Every structure is written in structure tokens, then in C-alpha cells.
C-alpha positions in Angstrom: -5.4 -24.2 -5.0 -3.6 -24.1 -1.6 -2.6 -20.5 -0.8 0.1 -19.4 1.6 -1.5 -16.1 2.6 1.7 -14.9 4.3 3.2 -14.0 1.0 0.6 -11.2 0.7 1.5 -9.7 4.1 2.9 -6.2 3.6 5.6 -6.1 6.2 7.7 -2.9 6.7 10.5 -4.6 4.8 8.3 -5.5 1.9 6.7 -2.1 1.8 10.2 -0.6 1.7 11.2 -2.9 -1.1 8.1 -1.9 -3.2 8.8 1.8 -2.5 12.4 1.4 -3.7 11.5 -0.6 -6.8 8.7 1.8 -7.7 10.9 4.8 -7.2 13.6 3.2 -9.5 10.9 2.5 -12.2 9.7 6.1 -12.0 13.2 7.5 -12.3 13.9 5.1 -15.2 10.8 6.2 -17.0 11.8 9.9 -16.8 15.4 9.3 -17.6 15.1 6.6 -20.2 17.0 3.8 -18.4 16.9 1.7 -15.3 20.2 0.5 -13.8 22.0 1.3 -17.0 19.5 -0.6 -19.2 17.3 1.2 -21.7 13.8 1.7 -20.3 11.0 0.7 -22.7 8.1 3.0 -21.6 5.3 0.4 -21.3 2.4 2.4 -20.0 0.3 -0.6 -19.2 3.1 -2.0 -17.1 3.4 1.4 -15.3 -0.3 1.1 -14.3 0.4 -2.3 -12.9 3.4 -1.0 -11.0 1.1 1.7 -9.6 -1.4 -0.9 -8.5 1.3 -2.9 -6.7 2.5 0.3 -4.9 -1.1 1.0 -3.9 -1.5 -2.5 -2.5 1.5 -1.6 -0.3 -0.3 1.5 0.9 2.0 3.8 -1.1 -0.7 6.2 -2.4 1.6 9.0 -3.5 3.9 6.7 -5.5 0.9 4.9 -7.1 -0.5 8.3 -8.2 2.9 9.2 -9.8 2.7 6.0 -11.8 -0.9 6.7 -13.0 0.0 10.3 -13.9 3.0 9.2 -16.0 1.1 6.3 -17.6 -2.1 8.1 -18.7 -0.7 10.4 -21.4 1.4 7.6 -22.8 -1.6 5.3 -22.9 -3.6 8.0 -24.8 -0.7 8.6 -27.1 -0.4 4.9 -28.0 -4.2 4.6 -28.5 -4.5 7.7 -30.5 -4.2 8.1 -34.3 -0.4 8.5 -34.1 0.1 5.3 -32.1 2.1 2.3 -33.2 0.8 0.1 -36.1 -1.1 -3.0 -35.1 0.7 -6.3 -35.0 -0.6 -9.8 -35.7 1.5 -11.5 -32.9 1.2 -11.2 -29.1 5.0 -10.8 -28.8 7.3 -8.8 -31.0 11.1 -9.4 -31.2 12.8 -6.0 -31.2 16.3 -7.4 -31.4 18.3 -10.6 -31.0 19.4 -13.2 -30.7 22.4 -11.8 -28.7 25.0 -14.2 -27.3 25.1 -14.3 -23.5 28.4 -16.3 -22.8 28.2 -15.9 -19.1 24.9 -17.9 -19.1 26.4 -20.8 -21.2 28.1 -21.4 -24.6 24.8 -21.6 -26.5 22.8 -19.0 -24.5 21.2 -16.1 -26.3 18.9 -13.3 -25.4 16.1 -11.5 -27.2 14.7 -8.1 -26.7 10.9 -8.6 -26.6 7.9 -6.4 -26.3 4.2 -7.1 -26.2 2.4 -7.0 -29.5 0.0 -4.2 -30.4 -3.2 -6.0 -31.2 -6.8 -5.6 -30.3 -6.4 -7.5 -27.1 -3.6 -5.2 -26.0 -5.7 -2.2 -27.0 -8.6 -3.5 -24.8 -6.2 -3.8 -21.9 -4.8 -0.3 -22.4 -8.3 1.3 -22.7 -9.2 -0.4 -19.4 -5.9 1.0 -18.0 -6.9 4.5 -19.1 -10.2 4.1 -17.2 -8.4 2.9 -14.1 -6.0 5.9 -14.2 -8.9 8.3 -14.4 -10.7 6.5 -11.6 -7.7 6.8 -9.3 -6.7 10.3 -10.3 -10.1 11.9 -10.7 -12.6 9.6 -9.0 -14.3 9.4 -12.4 -16.1 6.6 -14.3 -14.6 6.8 -17.8 -17.5 5.2 -19.7 -16.0 6.0 -23.1 -12.7 4.3 -22.5 -14.4 1.3 -20.9 -16.7 1.0 -24.0 -13.6 1.1 -26.2 -12.2 -1.8 -24.2 -15.3 -3.8 -24.8 -15.2 -3.1 -28.6 -11.5 -3.9 -28.9 -11.8 -7.1 -26.9 -14.8 -8.2 -29.0 -12.7 -7.5 -32.2 -9.9 -9.7 -30.8 -12.2 -12.5 -30.0 -13.9 -12.3 -33.5 -10.4 -12.6 -35.1 -9.3 -15.5 -32.9 -12.1 -18.2 -32.7 -9.9 -20.6 -30.8 -9.3 -18.0 -28.0 -13.0 -17.0 -28.1 -13.9 -20.6 -27.0 -11.7 -20.4 -23.9 -13.7 -19.7 -20.7 -11.1 -17.4 -19.1 -11.1 -15.1 -22.2 -14.9 -15.2 -22.2 -14.8 -14.1 -18.5 -12.4 -11.4 -19.4 -14.8 -10.1 -22.1 -17.8 -10.3 -19.7 -15.9 -8.3 -17.1 -15.2 -5.6 -19.7 -18.9 -5.5 -20.5 -20.1 -5.1 -16.9 -17.4 -2.6 -16.1 -18.7 -0.5 -19.0 -22.3 -1.0 -17.9 -23.1 -2.9 -21.0 -25.2 -5.5 -19.2 -27.4 -6.7 -22.1 -24.3 -7.1 -24.3 -22.8 -9.2 -21.5 -25.8 -11.4 -21.3 -26.1 -11.8 -25.0 -22.4 -12.7 -25.3 -22.6 -15.3 -22.5 -25.7 -16.8 -24.0 -24.1 -17.2 -27.4 -21.1 -18.9 -25.8 -23.3 -21.7 -24.3 -22.6 -20.5 -20.8 -24.8 -22.0 -18.1 -25.9 -19.4 -15.6 -25.3 -20.2 -11.9 -28.2 -21.5 -9.8 -27.1 -20.0 -6.5 -24.5 -17.6 -5.0 -22.3 -20.5 -3.7 -21.8 -21.7 -7.3 -20.3 -18.4 -8.5 -16.7 -19.2 -8.6 -15.5 -17.9 -12.0 -15.6 -14.5 -13.7 -18.2 -15.5 -16.3 -20.6 -16.5 -13.6 -20.2 -13.3 -11.5 -20.4 -11.1 -14.6 -23.7 -12.8 -15.5 -25.1 -12.2 -12.0 -24.2 -8.5 -12.1 -25.7 -8.1 -15.6 -28.8 -10.1 -14.8 -29.3 -8.1 -11.6 -29.0 -4.6 -13.2 -30.6 -5.3 -16.5 -33.4 -7.7 -15.5 -33.7 -7.8 -11.7 -33.1 -11.5 -11.6 -31.0 -11.6 -8.5 -31.5 -9.6 -5.3 -28.8 -7.3 -3.9 -28.2 -9.8 -1.0 -27.7 -12.7 -3.5 -25.4 -10.6 -5.6 -23.3 -9.7 -2.5 -23.1 -13.4 -1.5 -22.0 -14.2 -5.1 -19.2 -11.5 -4.9 -18.0 -13.0 -1.6 -17.9 -16.6 -3.0 -16.0 -15.4 -6.1 -13.6 -13.1 -4.3 -12.5 -15.6 -1.7 -11.1 -17.7 -4.5 -10.2 -15.1 -7.0 -8.5 -12.3 -5.0 -5.5 -14.5 -3.9 -5.4 -16.1 -7.4 -5.3 -12.8 -9.3 -2.6 -11.5 -7.0 -0.5 -14.6 -7.4 -0.8 -14.4 -11.2 0.0 -10.7 -11.3 -3.5 -9.8 -12.6 -3.6 -6.4 -10.8 -5.6 -4.6 -13.4 -8.2 -7.3 -13.5 -8.5 -7.2 -9.7 -8.7 -3.4 -9.7 -11.5 -3.6 -12.2 -13.5 -6.0 -10.0 -12.9 -3.9 -6.9 -14.2 -0.8 -8.8 -17.3 -2.7 -10.0 -18.2 -3.9 -6.5 -17.1 -1.1 -4.2 -17.6 1.9 -6.4 -19.9 1.2 -9.4 -22.5 -0.8 -7.4 -22.0 1.2 -4.2 -24.8 3.6 -3.2 -22.3 5.7 -1.2 -19.2 6.1 -3.3 -16.1 5.4 -1.3 -12.7 6.6 -2.5 -10.9 4.5 -5.1 -8.1 3.8 -2.6 -10.6 2.6 0.0 -12.3 0.5 -2.6 -9.0 -1.2 -3.4 -8.2 -1.9 0.2 -11.2 -4.2 0.3 -9.0 -6.8 -1.4 -7.6 -7.5 2.1 -11.0 -8.6 3.2 -10.3 -11.7 1.2 -6.8 -12.5 2.4 -7.3 -14.3 5.7 -4.9 -13.2 8.4 -3.4 -10.5 6.2 -3.7 -6.9 7.5 -4.1 -4.0 5.1 -1.0 -1.7 5.3 -1.2 1.9 6.5 -1.8 4.4 3.7 1.0 6.9 2.9 0.7 10.1 0.9 
């Protein structure tokens, strides 16, 4: 994967654009519409908007996003939340003709489904909000994320065989401190553990290293740090390019907060992502 790192540079113009976009989203959330279009209050997306604002150094705006998202996340995940769906995408309305786009063009109003995978993601978002807002490790929410993701995999054997989804589950496990569960899961999935730090290039491998280090003392701290560096050099630009901000934030928390002897602030932990974007300077922090 050839990466143009310039796209990650937070110039003053880009920071201003992120600030305006985030402010519009926050206003729309409160008022129920954005630029005249009804606003669907997707709390998971609001967390991702907060993470994008934080990457631009906009700390106050990011905290506004997390503060708004957290109660909605808890409402959705609570007993009065929406009923579960069996599909990853729900059609709320449509098709609606869009003549300006062509004679046969139509539009649908879609929203993500509400299944166990979505619940796992939202429980992880709850934990991220509490980390940023309270500098707290929300073990209960992270454990719920593990359980919901396991339930999703059990109900979808085809997805359970996909390495990226296995890596997702392994990350949930180590984020929750469930290291033996992580090792058992990877062993059952026929995963081959890495032999050296330089071969740790995917999330399954790094999760195995972390779990093996904490649970069984199999890798030294120095080896684990080298494994993190190998993985992050490839994964940080890839996750940013794919819009996987929550996954990146979870990895940053695991390395620079969970495994750190001297706890840094969540914001400082997140700024370490710039260590793996060559030639890209971290933006100044505001608010």
C-alpha cells in the first residue's frame, strides 16, 4: 500500500474545515437537522466525528461530541433501545425518484442495522467516551463489547472465518483485559503466532503478543514495543484512510494508556498516532 502522507497533514485550512463541519454536526444534532435535512442521531458516528476533531487538535469540540454521544449510546444499548435487526443495513424509506440525477435515478434512506456487531461497536464507543471525558477505564462496557462481538461471530460462521473480523474480536478482548479469552479464541481459529516483532503486521498478531505478554510472560516489554511499532507503521495510515477512527483510538488506548506505567492523558495518547505518519506534524491543541 503506497501512502501519500500529505493527506494527513492538518493545515490551518483543513483544521478550519474540520471545525466548521463538526460545529454543523453538533448544531444539527441539537436542532434535529443539518442544512435543512433531517438529522438521524447516530451516536456511534458522533463519536467518530469527535475523534476526527481530536485528530485536528480540536479538543473542546471533540469533548462536545463525546458528551452528546454518551447518553444516546447508553439509551440505545439499554432495555428501551431499538429492537435487533438481522441485516447490517436497514431501509427507512425509498426508493424516491431523483430526476436531477437521471431519469432512472432513485434514492433510499438507509441506516445501519442494530445487530450484535453494532452493539459491540457501540459498547466500545461508550468506553472511549468515558476514557476521553473521565480518564477512566470502563471495564464493564469493554466486556460487553467482547460478549456482543462473540455473539455476532457465533451467529455468522462465514464472517467468523475472516481474519480481519478475528482481529477485531481479538482487539476487543485485549482492550477489556481478557487475555486468556483472546489466546483461546485465536488458538481455536487456527491462528499461527508470530515468531518475531518484525512479523507482527496484523491485528490478530499484535493482540496475541499483548495477551501472551500479560497472561503468560512469553514476550518481553521490549519485544512487545517493537511489535507495536511494526504494526502501527502499517496500520495507522491504513486505519485513517479507511475511516476506522474508533479502532485506532482503541489501539492508542491499549498501548499508551492501558500498558503505560505512567498514565498520560487520553488526548496525549491519541496524539501518538502522528509518530507513525512520517513528515506529518501533530496539530496544536485547542480547548
